[in-house]
C-alpha positions as CSV (number, residue, x, y, z in Angstrom):
1,T,-0.8,11.9,84.4
2,G,-0.6,15.6,83.5
3,A,1.4,18.3,81.7
4,P,3.7,20.9,83.2
5,G,1.7,23.6,84.9
6,Q,-1.3,21.4,85.4
7,T,-3.0,20.2,88.6
8,V,-3.4,16.4,88.6
9,S,-5.4,14.0,90.7
10,I,-3.7,11.2,92.6
11,P,-6.2,8.7,94.1
12,L,-5.5,6.9,97.4
13,R,-7.6,3.7,97.4
14,L,-8.3,0.9,99.9
15,T,-8.4,-2.5,98.2
16,G,-8.9,-6.1,99.3
17,T,-10.7,-7.1,102.4
18,A,-10.0,-5.2,105.6
19,P,-11.3,-5.2,109.2
20,A,-13.4,-2.3,110.3
21,S,-11.1,0.7,110.7
22,A,-11.7,4.1,112.3
23,G,-9.1,5.8,110.3
24,F,-5.6,6.0,108.7
25,N,-2.6,8.1,108.6
26,A,0.2,8.3,106.1
27,A,3.3,10.3,105.2
28,I,3.3,10.8,101.4
29,Y,6.5,11.8,99.6
30,L,5.9,13.8,96.4
31,P,8.5,14.3,93.6
32,A,10.4,17.6,93.5
33,G,8.5,20.3,91.6
34,A,5.1,18.9,92.7
35,A,3.1,20.6,95.4
36,L,-0.1,19.7,97.2
37,A,-2.9,21.9,96.0
38,G,-5.8,20.2,97.9
39,V,-7.3,17.0,99.1
40,V,-10.8,15.7,98.3
41,R,-12.5,13.1,100.5
42,G,-13.5,9.8,99.0
43,S,-16.6,7.7,99.4
44,L,-15.1,5.8,102.4
45,L,-14.7,9.0,104.4
46,P,-18.1,10.8,104.3
47,A,-18.6,14.1,105.9
48,P,-19.4,15.1,108.7
49,G,-18.5,11.7,110.3
50,F,-14.9,11.7,109.2
51,T,-12.2,14.3,109.6
52,L,-9.7,14.6,106.8
53,L,-6.5,16.6,107.2
54,A,-3.4,17.2,105.0
55,Q,-0.4,19.4,105.8
56,P,3.3,19.6,104.8
57,L,5.7,17.6,106.9
58,A,8.4,19.7,108.6
59,D,11.2,17.9,106.8
60,P,13.4,20.3,104.7
61,A,15.0,17.3,103.0
62,A,11.8,15.9,101.6
63,N,8.8,17.1,99.7
64,A,6.4,15.3,102.0
65,L,2.9,15.7,103.5
66,A,1.1,14.2,106.4
67,L,-2.4,12.8,105.6
68,L,-4.9,11.9,108.3
69,G,-8.4,10.6,108.1
70,Y,-10.3,9.5,111.2
71,S,-13.7,9.3,113.0
72,A,-14.7,8.8,116.6
73,T,-18.1,7.4,115.6
74,Q,-17.8,5.6,112.2
75,T,-15.7,2.9,110.6
76,F,-15.0,1.8,107.1
77,S,-14.1,-1.7,105.8
78,S,-15.0,-2.0,102.2
79,T,-12.9,-1.4,99.1
80,G,-13.1,2.1,97.8
81,M,-11.6,5.6,97.6
82,L,-10.1,7.1,100.8
83,C,-9.3,10.5,99.2
84,T,-7.8,12.1,96.1
85,L,-4.7,14.3,96.3
86,L,-4.7,17.4,94.0
87,V,-1.1,17.9,93.1
88,A,0.2,21.0,91.1
89,V,3.0,20.1,88.7
90,S,5.7,22.8,88.2
91,S,5.5,24.6,84.9
92,D,9.2,23.8,84.2
93,A,8.9,20.0,85.0
94,G,10.4,17.8,82.4
95,P,8.5,14.9,81.0
96,G,9.0,11.6,82.8
97,D,7.6,9.2,85.4
98,Y,8.2,10.4,89.0
99,P,7.5,8.3,92.2
100,V,4.8,9.2,94.7
101,V,6.0,7.3,97.7
102,L,3.7,6.0,100.4
103,D,5.6,2.8,101.4
104,A,9.2,4.0,102.0
105,P,11.2,0.8,102.4
106,D,13.2,2.0,105.4
107,R,10.2,2.8,107.4
108,N,8.3,0.1,109.4
109,P,4.7,1.3,109.4
110,L,4.0,-0.1,112.9
111,V,7.2,1.4,114.4
112,R,7.9,4.7,112.7
113,G,4.4,5.7,111.7
114,S,5.0,6.2,108.0
115,H,1.5,4.9,107.4
116,A,-1.0,3.1,109.6
117,L,-4.6,1.7,109.4
118,S,-6.3,1.8,112.8
119,S,-8.5,-0.7,114.5
120,A,-12.2,0.1,114.8
121,D,-11.7,1.6,118.2
122,G,-8.6,3.5,117.1
123,A,-6.5,1.9,119.9
124,S,-4.2,-0.2,117.7
125,A,-2.8,-0.6,114.2
126,A,-4.2,-3.1,111.8
127,A,-2.0,-5.2,109.5
128,H,-1.9,-3.8,106.0
129,A,0.3,-3.3,103.0
130,A,0.9,-0.1,101.1
131,S,1.9,0.5,97.5
132,N,3.4,3.5,95.7
133,G,2.2,5.4,92.7
134,V,3.7,7.3,89.8
135,L,3.1,10.9,88.7
136,S,3.5,10.9,84.9
137,V,4.4,14.2,83.3
138,R,3.7,14.4,79.6
139,I,3.9,17.3,77.1
140,A,0.6,17.1,75.2
141,G,-0.1,18.2,71.7
142,A,3.5,18.4,70.4
143,P,3.5,17.6,66.7
144,G,5.4,14.4,65.8
145,D,5.5,13.2,69.4
146,S,3.1,10.2,69.5
147,N,3.9,9.2,73.1
148,G,3.8,12.7,74.6
149,N,7.2,12.4,76.2
150,G,8.3,15.8,74.9
151,I,10.8,14.3,72.4
152,P,10.0,14.1,68.7
153,D,9.5,10.6,67.3
154,D,12.1,11.2,64.5
155,W,14.8,12.0,67.1
156,E,14.0,8.8,69.0
157,Q,14.0,6.9,65.7
158,L,17.4,8.4,64.8
159,Y,19.2,7.5,68.1
160,F,17.3,4.5,69.4
161,G,15.8,3.0,66.2
162,A,12.2,3.1,67.6
163,I,9.8,5.3,69.5
164,T,10.8,4.8,73.1
165,N,9.9,5.7,76.6
166,V,13.0,7.9,77.3
167,T,12.1,11.0,79.3
168,D,13.6,13.6,81.5
169,A,13.9,10.9,84.2
170,T,16.0,8.5,82.0
171,D,19.7,8.7,81.2
172,F,20.6,5.9,78.7
173,D,24.4,6.7,78.5
174,G,24.8,7.4,82.2
175,D,26.5,10.8,81.7
176,R,24.1,12.6,84.2
177,L,22.4,14.5,81.4
178,S,18.9,13.1,81.0
179,D,17.7,11.8,77.6
180,Y,15.3,14.7,77.3
181,R,18.1,17.2,78.0
182,E,20.3,15.4,75.4
183,Y,17.5,16.1,72.9
184,L,17.3,19.8,74.0
185,S,21.1,20.3,73.8
186,G,21.6,18.4,70.5
187,T,23.9,15.8,72.0
188,D,24.0,12.0,71.5
189,P,22.0,10.2,74.2
190,K,24.0,7.0,73.7
191,D,27.5,8.5,73.9
192,P,28.6,9.5,77.5
193,A,31.3,11.7,76.0
194,S,28.6,13.7,74.1
195,C,27.1,16.0,76.8
196,V,26.9,19.6,78.0
197,A,29.5,20.1,80.7
198,V,31.5,22.9,82.4
199,L,35.2,22.1,82.3
200,S,37.9,23.8,84.4
201,P,40.6,25.3,82.2
């Protein structure tokens, strides 16, 4: 969780019981407006025994990075931290919850290489499961905004009857203007006919 213009930490953890592994690789898809600012090795990948690399994927349609951690001499098998991604959030990012995708549903990890956990000798892939994360952007310190979603509590009370979880990533009335943008433009978030639009004369 972080505010627009901040750099936030996104941990990548290994949980459960796993066979000894010499490394892992993953393609990680970040939300638009977020950029990798660095990567910090976790306790499972101590230096100098493990190499840890992160670089953007050459895919213009995706904001993705390739992450690789491996060793020719050591293995890991316990639960713990693989690494932490440092992600810079754009200063104009709207509040909301944005997916950080590790387990893309259309990618078989053993076939397309979206993510893999190697065997101890690095010669084969070990069975595993991956789960995604969420980058939560909140506007902190706004008066009268108890949940930090960038929308005043009294506006949420007026239109929804309660303090809600509407954000720049939600669109209650489905008019393609987010609830946060409805607040900014003074339109009704529950009326699809009440929105900012450019109409042809």
